[in-house]
N, C-alpha and C positions, 0 to 999 in steps of 0.2 A: 504493500500500500504506500510505503514511504517513497518508493521509486515512482509510482504512478502520480503521487501528489507533487513530487519534485518536477516530473515531466510536465504536469499541468501548469504549475507555476511558471516554469520556463517558457511554455507556449504563450501564456498570458502576457508575460513580460515582453516577448518578441512582438506580440500583437500591439501592445502599447507603444513599443519603440517604432512601429511602422504606422502609427496613427495619421501622420501627415499624408501619406499616400492615400489612405482611405478617405480622408476629408476632401482631398483634391479630386479623387475619382467621383465621389458623390456630387461635387460641384459640376464636373464635366457631364455626368449623366443628366443632371437637371437642365443644363444648357441644351443637350441633345433632345430631351423630351419636349422642351419648350419650342425648339425649332421645328420638330416633327409635328407637334400639335398645331402650330401656325400653318404648316404646309397642308395638314389635313383639313383645316377649316377653310383654306383658300383653294383647295384642289378640285372642288366640285365633283367629287366622286372618283377621282383617279386613284385615291388611296383609301384603303379600308381600315377600319378600327381593329380588324383582326390582325393587322400588322404588329399589334402590341406584343404578340408572341415572339416575333423576331427581335423586338426591342428588349424584351426580357432576356432572351438568349445572349444578346450583345452585352447587356449589363452583367449577367451572371458569369460570363467567361472572364471578363476583366476582374470581377470581384474574387472569383475562385483563384485566379492567378495571383492576385495580391495577397489573399489569405495563405496560399501555399508558400509564397516567399516569406511571409511574416512568420509562419510556423517554423520554417527551416532556420531562419535567423542568421543568415549570412551577411546581412547589412547592405543589400544592394541599394542603388539609388532609388529614391522615392518619388522623383519628379518625372522621369521619362515616361512611365506607363500612363499617368494621367494626361500628359500632353498628347500622347498617341491616341488615347481614348477621345479627346476633344477633336482631334483632326480626323480620325476615322468616322466619328459621328457626323461631322460636317460632310464627309464624303458620301455617307449613306443617304443623308438628306438631299444632297445635290443630285445624286444619281436617280433617286426617286422623283425628283422634281424635273430633271432635264430629259430623262429617257424612260418614260412610262412604259414603252414597249418592252423594256427589259423585265418588267414585273407582271406581265399578263399571264394567262393560263397556257401551259404547254402540255398537250396530251391529257387534258383534264386534271392536271395537278397544279394547284395554286402554289406558285413559288414564293410569294410574299415580298416584303419590302426589299427592293434592290437585290434580288435573290442571288445573282452572280457575284456581286460585290460582297454580300454577306458571306457567301460560301468561301471566297478567298480570304476574308478576314478571319473566319473560323480556322481555316488551315494555317494562316499566319500566326494566330495566337497559339495553336497547338505546336507549331514548329518552334516558336519562341519558348514555349514551356519545355520542350525537349532539350533545346540548347541550354536552358537555364538549369535543368535538373539532371540531365544525363551525366554519368561519371566520365566525361572526357576531359582532356587536358589542352589548354590553350597552346602549349608548345607543340602540339601536333601540327599546327599551322606551319611551323618552321620545317618540320621533318618531311612534309608532303607538299611543299610549295609548288614544285613543277607539276605535280599531279593536278592541283587545283587549276593552274593556268592552262594546262593541256585540255582538261575537261571543259573549261569555259570556251576555249578556242574551237574545240571539236563541235560543241553545240552551235556555235556561230556558223561553222562550216556546214553543218547539217541543214541550217535554214537556207543556205545558198542553193542546195540541191533539192531539198524536200519541204522547204518552208512554204507557208501560205502567203500569197501575194495580196497586198492591199495598197491601192493608190500607186501601183507600179513598184512597190518595195517589198522585198521578202525579209520580214523580221520575225515571223511567228512560226512556231511549231504547233501542230494541231494535236491536242490531247482529248480525244472524245469530243464532247460538246464545247470544250474550252480551248483557247489558244494561249500559248505561253511564249514569252519573248526572252530568249536565252541571254540577250545582252544585259538583262537585269541581274542575272547571276554572275555574268562576267565581271561586272563592276565590283562585286565582292571578292571574287577570286583574284582580280587584278590588284586590289588593295592589299590582300594577303601576300601576294607575290612581291609587290613593291616594298611592303613592310619588311619582309625577310631579307630582301636584297639590300635595302638601304640600312637596315639594322646591322647587317654584317660589315658594312663599310663605314659606319658612323665613327669608328675609331680613327679614321683618317682625317676627321674634321679638324683636329688640333694642328695637323700637319699641313692643312690645305689653305691656311690664311695667306692670301697674296700669291699663291702658287698656281701657275698655269703651265701648259705644255704646248710645244709646237706641233700642230696637226695641219697638214696641207698648207703650210706657210702662215697659219694663223695661231694666235695665242688663245687656246681653248682649255676647258676643264680637263683633268686627267681622265684616262679611259674608264675607270670605275664609275664616273658620273656622266661622261660623254656618251658612252654606249647606251645606257638606259634612255637618254634623251632621244637618240637616233631611233632606238627600237620603239619607243612610245610614239614618235613621229610617224614611223612606218605603219604601226597599227592604226593610228588615226587616219592616215591617208587611205589605207586599205578599207576601213569601215566606210569612208565617204564614197570611195569608188565602187566597191562591190555592193554594199548594202544601202548606200545613199542615206546613211544615218548620221546626219550632222550633229544631232544632240549627243549621242553616245561618244562620238569622236571628241567633241569639245569637252565633255565631262571627264573622260579618261585622262586627257592631256592636262587639264586643269588640276585634277587630283594629284597627278604625278608631280607637277611643278610645286604645289603646296608642300608635299611630303619631302621633295628634294630640298626646298628651302629650310624646312624644319631640321633636317639632318646636317646640312652644310652651312647654314646661316649665310649663304652667299647670294645676294640679290642679283649678282651678275649672271649666275647660272640660270636663274629664272628668266632674266632678260634674253639670254641666248635661246632658251627654249621658246619664248614667245616669238622671237624673230624667225626661228625655224618654222614654227606653226603658221605664222601669217604668210610667209613665203610659199609654203605648201598650199595654204588655203587660196591664195591669189592664183596660183597655177591651176588649181582645180576649178576656180571660178571661170577662168578663161577657156577651159576645156569642156566641162560638163554642164549640160543644160539645167539639171535639177538644182545645182548650186547657184546658177545665175538667177533662177526663178525665186529662190529664197531671198537672195540678196537684193534683187530688184524690188520685190514686194516690201522689203523692209525700208529701202532707201526712199521710195516714193510710192506708197500704196495708192495715192490718189491719181497716179498716172494711168492706172487701169483698175478703177474701183469696182468694176463688174466682172473682172477677170482675175488676174494674178493677185491684185490687191484687195479682193473682196473680203476675205477673211479678216485681214487686219483692219480694214476700214470699218467693218461691222463691229469689231471688238472695241475700237476707239469710240464709236457711237454708243455702244452699250455701256462703257465706263462713264461717259459723259451723262447719260440718262440716269445713272445711279445716284449721282451727287454725293452728299456727305452721309446720308442715312439710308439710301437705297429705296427701291420701290416697294420692298416687302416680298417675302417668299411667295412665289407663284403669281405675283402681280406685275412682274416685268416680262421681257421677251428675249432672254439671253439665247434661246434656241435659234435665233436669227444668225448667230455666229456658228459656222460649221465646226464640228468636233468640240462643242462647248462642254461636254461632260468629260473630255480627256485633256487635250492640249490647252483648252481655254477655260478650265474650271475656275481659275482665279478671276477671270472676266465675269463669269456668271455670279460669283460672290460679290464682285464689285457693283454689278447692276442691282441686285436684289437686296444686298446688305450694306451697300454704300461704302464710302471711303473708311468709315469707322470700323465696319465689320471686317473689311479687307485688312486693315492695319492690325486688328485683333488677331486674325489668323497668322499674319506675318510675325506678330509678336510671339506667338506660340513656337514658330520655327526658330526665332532668335533665342528663346529660352532653351529649346532643345539643343541648339548648337552650343550655347554657353555651358549647358550641363554636360554635354559630351566632352568639351575641352576641359571642364573641371574634373571629370573622371580621369582624363589623361594626366592631369597635373597631380592628382592624389595617388596614383599608382607608383610604386617604387621600381617596377620592372620596365626597363627601357623599351623592350619589344612590345609589351602591352600598351605602353604609352603611345608609341608610334602607330600601333594598330587602331587605338581609340581615336586618334586624330584623323587618320585616314578614313575611317568609317563615318565619323561625324562630318568631315569635310564633304563626303559623298552626298549626304543629305543637304548640307548647306549650299553646295554648288548647284544642285538640282533646283533648289528654290530660287537662287539668284538668276539662273539661266532662264527658267520659265517665267519668272516675274518680269525680267528685262525683255524677254522675247514677246510676251503677250501685251506689253505696254509700248512696244516698238522702239525700245532703246537699243536692242541688238537684233540681228536676224533671228527669226523664229527657229528653234532647234527641234521642236517636237517632243521635248522631255515632259514627263508627267509631273504634276504637283504631288510630292510625296504624301501618302496616306489619304489624300483627298480626291485626286482624279480617279475616274473609273479605269481599272486595269488590274487584272489579277496578278500577273507576274511582278509588277511593281510593288503591289501590296505585300506579297509574300517576301520578296527580297528585302524590303524595308523592315519587316518584322524580324527577319534574320539579323539585320544590323542591330536592332534594339536588343535582341537576345544576347549577342556578343558583348555589347556595351554593358548590359546588366551583369554579365559574368565578370567582366573586367572590374566593375565597380564594387564587387563583393569585398568587404573588409575582413570577413571571418570565414575564409575558405577551409573546406575539409582537407586534411592531409592527403587524401586519396586523389584529389583533383586540383592540385596546385598547378 
């Protein structure tokens, strides 16, 4: 009995220690329910009150995950999961609002609220749970770095031969009734590979201050840093040429430059990388039509507002009509923007929730980024520190690129808004990132899983 009583007291103490996460989760659930209730009242029958069952499942999964983490008592970060709950809640509401066809009856079976998005969220939470609780070791990333990279590149290669084509681009592998985008997994595998490579060479940092080598008659970084720049440049160019994926190419190269700077603390290396990237991008602009279309639509969407510039022109009109407080959920017309539930989810938020609602969502991403970097600062393991920075930067750069692209500050890259945009592969990959960050943030790890 004494052992049982001690275990009960320990569990209660752990629950009390994790009370902040519970309070934040309850607040996020309240916001989700209020948004959905507003949508139901304004939807004129597109949404059924029976969808409350899906809401209950959404809430229960996050609460169970939080409870399990509290009982285990490893001291994981308490802010990441509530932020993810807020963002995924917005994503479910937006999907329900923008794409009602995704929630109709198929084969006599009612799928419920944003059924496909909900299905991927369930899988994402389950995968996050496995990553958090399975007895695996973070150092396995070091031992199998080439395996991860080869797996990711192989999946990309499979899309070239067997991928599903959409708008002239092969980016998806078909899994039954679902489509999966392998590039979302590649971004994680690439961060793991870059982390292991740069971690192994970070000991050179003290010797590299002011040091360059002569390559092709130019003063450039030594080979351990120059070769990754060239390899990443090559991967970027290949993605643009073969898959026409400007977003993934830009994302990968930006992540690499951030991690390179973190290890070397040499802004000149980042400058060299940017010069190489822009030279390659300019060459591709001159050669490939799909690159020219993206850039021309960004430079002057009003030159062809009913053709190449239609999507961006409609997006800017949509933002303008939203004003400061928005039109209200279901009271605007964001579906006039093509792909409003994927690439332009932020624009839909801007029209119906206004500037204030959009800034609130962006603030959540800012808090997520700061928390991720704080996790990196608090860990004593240099490998885990670099890994946390790389994974956090992956989310942050996605948000920056899609925000700048949809507001016409940079050419549109086609990257999804993490946790919010409709897209299963993106949802699952981002939950994997959160799971690894939680694992790194644990302050009281078991001896079996150091």
